[in-house]
C-alpha positions as CSV (number, residue, x, y, z in Angstrom):
1,M,-104.4,20.8,-6.9
2,N,-102.2,23.7,-5.8
3,L,-102.8,22.7,-2.2
4,R,-101.6,19.1,-2.9
5,W,-98.4,20.4,-4.5
6,I,-97.8,22.7,-1.6
7,A,-98.4,19.9,0.9
8,L,-96.1,17.6,-1.0
9,S,-93.3,20.2,-1.2
10,A,-93.6,20.9,2.5
11,L,-93.3,17.2,3.3
12,I,-90.2,16.7,1.1
13,T,-88.6,19.8,2.7
14,I,-89.3,18.5,6.3
15,T,-87.8,15.1,5.3
16,L,-84.6,16.6,4.0
17,I,-84.1,18.8,7.0
18,S,-84.6,15.8,9.3
19,G,-82.0,13.7,7.4
20,L,-79.4,16.4,7.6
21,S,-79.9,16.9,11.3
22,M,-79.4,13.1,11.9
23,A,-76.2,13.1,9.8
24,E,-74.7,15.9,11.9
25,E,-75.5,14.2,15.2
26,E,-74.2,10.7,14.2
27,P,-70.7,10.5,12.5
28,I,-70.0,8.0,9.9
29,P,-68.7,4.7,11.4
30,M,-65.8,4.5,8.8
31,N,-64.5,7.8,10.0
32,D,-64.4,6.5,13.5
33,S,-62.2,3.5,12.4
34,I,-59.8,5.8,10.6
35,N,-59.4,8.0,13.6
36,D,-58.8,5.0,15.9
37,S,-56.1,3.7,13.5
38,V,-54.3,7.0,13.3
39,A,-54.4,7.4,17.1
40,A,-53.0,3.9,17.6
41,T,-50.1,4.5,15.1
42,A,-49.2,7.7,16.7
43,E,-49.1,6.1,20.1
44,A,-46.9,3.2,18.8
45,V,-44.4,5.7,17.3
46,E,-44.1,7.6,20.5
47,M,-43.5,4.4,22.5
48,A,-40.9,2.9,20.0
49,P,-37.3,3.3,21.4
50,V,-34.9,5.5,19.4
51,A,-31.6,3.8,18.5
52,E,-28.6,5.7,19.9
53,I,-25.8,6.6,17.5
54,P,-22.4,6.2,19.1
55,A,-20.3,9.3,19.5
56,P,-17.0,9.4,17.5
57,E,-15.0,8.8,20.7
58,D,-17.1,5.8,21.5
59,A,-16.6,4.3,18.0
60,A,-12.8,4.8,18.3
61,A,-12.9,3.0,21.6
62,L,-14.3,-0.1,19.9
63,V,-11.4,-0.4,17.6
64,Q,-8.7,-2.9,18.7
65,S,-5.6,-1.1,19.9
66,L,-2.2,-2.3,18.6
67,E,-0.1,0.7,19.5
68,G,3.3,-0.3,20.9
69,S,6.2,-2.7,20.4
70,W,5.4,-6.3,19.7
71,I,7.3,-9.6,19.3
72,L,5.8,-11.9,16.7
73,N,6.4,-15.6,16.4
74,M,6.1,-17.1,12.9
75,A,7.4,-20.1,11.2
76,D,10.7,-18.5,10.2
77,G,11.5,-17.1,13.6
78,Q,10.8,-14.0,15.7
79,T,10.0,-10.6,14.3
80,S,10.0,-7.3,16.2
81,M,7.2,-4.9,15.1
82,M,6.6,-1.4,16.2
83,V,3.1,0.0,15.5
84,H,1.7,3.6,15.6
85,Q,-2.1,3.8,15.6
86,R,-4.5,6.7,14.5
87,E,-8.0,5.4,15.2
88,G,-8.2,2.5,12.7
89,L,-5.0,3.3,10.7
90,L,-1.8,1.3,11.6
91,F,1.7,2.2,10.5
92,G,5.2,1.5,11.7
93,A,8.3,-0.7,11.2
94,A,9.6,-4.2,11.7
95,N,12.8,-6.1,11.7
96,S,14.4,-9.5,12.3
97,E,17.8,-11.1,12.7
98,A,16.9,-14.5,11.0
99,P,17.9,-15.9,8.7
100,K,19.8,-12.6,8.0
101,P,19.2,-9.1,9.4
102,W,16.5,-7.1,7.6
103,N,14.3,-4.1,8.2
104,G,10.8,-3.4,6.8
105,V,7.8,-1.1,7.0
106,V,4.4,-1.9,8.5
107,T,0.9,-0.7,7.2
108,G,-2.6,-1.9,8.0
109,E,-6.0,-1.3,9.5
110,A,-7.7,-2.2,12.8
111,S,-11.4,-2.5,13.6
112,E,-13.7,-3.9,16.3
113,G,-13.5,-7.3,14.8
114,G,-9.8,-7.6,14.3
115,F,-6.8,-6.2,12.4
116,E,-4.8,-6.7,9.2
117,V,-1.2,-5.6,8.7
118,Q,1.4,-5.9,5.9
119,I,5.1,-6.1,6.5
120,L,7.1,-5.1,3.4
121,S,10.8,-5.9,3.6
122,L,14.0,-6.4,1.6
123,Q,15.6,-9.6,2.6
124,D,19.0,-10.5,1.1
125,G,18.1,-8.6,-2.1
126,V,14.6,-10.2,-2.4
127,L,11.4,-8.1,-1.9
128,V,9.2,-9.9,0.7
129,S,5.5,-9.2,1.6
130,T,4.0,-10.7,4.8
131,V,0.3,-10.1,5.4
132,I,-1.0,-10.9,8.9
133,V,-4.7,-11.2,9.8
134,G,-5.9,-11.7,13.3
135,S,-7.3,-10.3,16.5
136,A,-5.6,-8.6,19.5
137,T,-6.2,-8.1,23.2
138,A,-4.4,-5.7,25.5
139,D,-1.4,-7.9,25.8
140,D,-1.3,-10.4,23.0
141,L,-2.4,-11.2,19.5
142,S,-3.0,-14.3,17.3
143,G,-3.9,-15.0,13.7
144,S,-2.5,-16.3,10.5
145,F,0.0,-15.0,7.9
146,V,0.7,-15.4,4.2
147,Q,4.2,-14.5,2.9
148,S,5.2,-14.1,-0.7
149,D,8.4,-12.7,-2.4
150,S,9.5,-11.2,-5.7
151,Q,10.9,-14.7,-6.8
152,G,7.4,-16.2,-6.6
153,K,7.8,-18.2,-3.3
154,V,4.7,-18.4,-1.1
155,S,4.3,-19.7,2.5
156,Q,1.7,-19.4,5.2
157,G,1.1,-20.4,8.8
158,I,0.1,-19.3,12.3
159,V,1.3,-16.2,14.0
160,T,1.2,-15.4,17.7
161,G,2.6,-12.4,19.5
162,F,2.8,-10.5,22.8
163,L,3.1,-6.8,23.6
164,L,6.6,-5.9,24.7
165,S,5.9,-2.3,25.6
166,P,3.1,0.2,24.8
167,D,5.8,2.7,24.2
168,T,7.2,2.9,20.7
169,S,10.3,5.0,21.4
170,G,12.4,2.0,22.4
171,Y,12.2,0.3,19.0
172,E,15.6,-0.2,17.3
173,P,16.0,-1.4,13.7
174,A,18.3,-4.3,12.8
175,N,21.9,-3.7,12.0
176,V,21.9,-4.5,8.3
177,P,25.4,-4.4,6.6
178,A,25.6,-1.9,3.8
179,A,25.7,-3.5,0.4
180,V,29.3,-3.5,-1.1
181,A,29.5,-2.4,-4.7
182,P,31.4,-4.8,-6.9
183,A,35.0,-3.9,-7.6
184,A,35.7,-2.3,-11.0
185,A,37.4,-4.6,-13.4
186,A,41.1,-3.9,-13.7
187,V,42.1,-2.3,-16.9
188,A,45.4,-3.5,-18.3
189,P,47.6,-0.5,-19.4
190,A,48.3,-0.4,-23.2
191,P,51.8,-1.6,-24.0
192,E,54.3,1.1,-24.8
193,I,55.5,1.1,-28.4
194,P,59.2,2.1,-28.5
195,A,60.0,4.9,-30.8
196,A,61.8,3.9,-34.0
197,A,65.5,4.5,-34.0
198,P,66.7,7.1,-36.5
199,P,68.6,5.7,-39.4
200,A,72.4,5.5,-39.1
201,Q,74.3,8.3,-40.8
202,D,77.9,8.4,-41.8
203,T,79.9,11.1,-40.1
204,T,83.3,12.7,-41.0
205,A,86.3,12.7,-38.8
206,S,85.4,16.0,-37.4
207,G,81.9,14.8,-36.3
208,G,79.9,16.3,-39.1
209,I,77.4,14.5,-41.3
210,K,79.0,13.1,-44.4
211,P,77.2,14.0,-47.6
212,V,75.4,11.1,-49.2
213,D,76.4,10.1,-52.7
214,V,73.1,9.4,-54.5
215,T,74.9,7.4,-57.1
216,T,75.3,4.7,-54.6
217,F,71.5,4.0,-54.8
218,R,71.6,3.6,-58.5
219,D,71.8,-0.1,-58.4
220,R,69.2,-0.4,-55.6
221,F,66.4,1.5,-57.3
222,A,65.6,0.8,-61.0
223,V,64.7,3.7,-63.1
224,G,61.7,3.6,-65.4
225,A,58.2,2.2,-65.3
226,G,57.8,-1.5,-65.0
227,A,61.3,-1.9,-63.5
228,P,61.4,-4.7,-60.8
229,L,61.5,-3.6,-57.1
230,P,64.8,-3.9,-55.3
231,V,65.3,-7.0,-53.2
């Protein structure tokens, strides 16, 4: 009996040792698939191109340049515009002689796709805002404008322009006459009231004042309450 148990135990031990040896020599197929997937993913990542981020100077070069002095043609005539540019920021001045001389300020932004500027001006006592949206090349620009004023009037149309000079130092504002203050209303002087003449007095032959006899006023002034007033 003991021999049988010993033999059975030996057989089980041999079987277990053989199974472990086979497991070490042959890796699990699932692990092979995982390793292959990881290797393929790593290879794909290494081969993928890395997108280049443009340097700040390259990004600035993509922004449309409007620096300089421009002549704009709009529905109401020509407008001179001078623009300074700091990367995408636009600022400057504008003027026109029609229908009356006026000066204005320019603000706006430029990008790779185009530009937008606003001209704010005071024309004949009315505040006027002109917004221009368009695109520019090295020598010209084109787009559309919308104009509104402080009286509620609105107009719109097409705008074209050309670069007069890349130098802004030659810009000159329009000669706008200074507003004249209304004349002060004339104030009529108050009429002079002549001083009352002193009552006439009797004088003596020598030029002295003659004493007044109060009895002469007896008939003119009644004595006593309720007496009638003299006529």
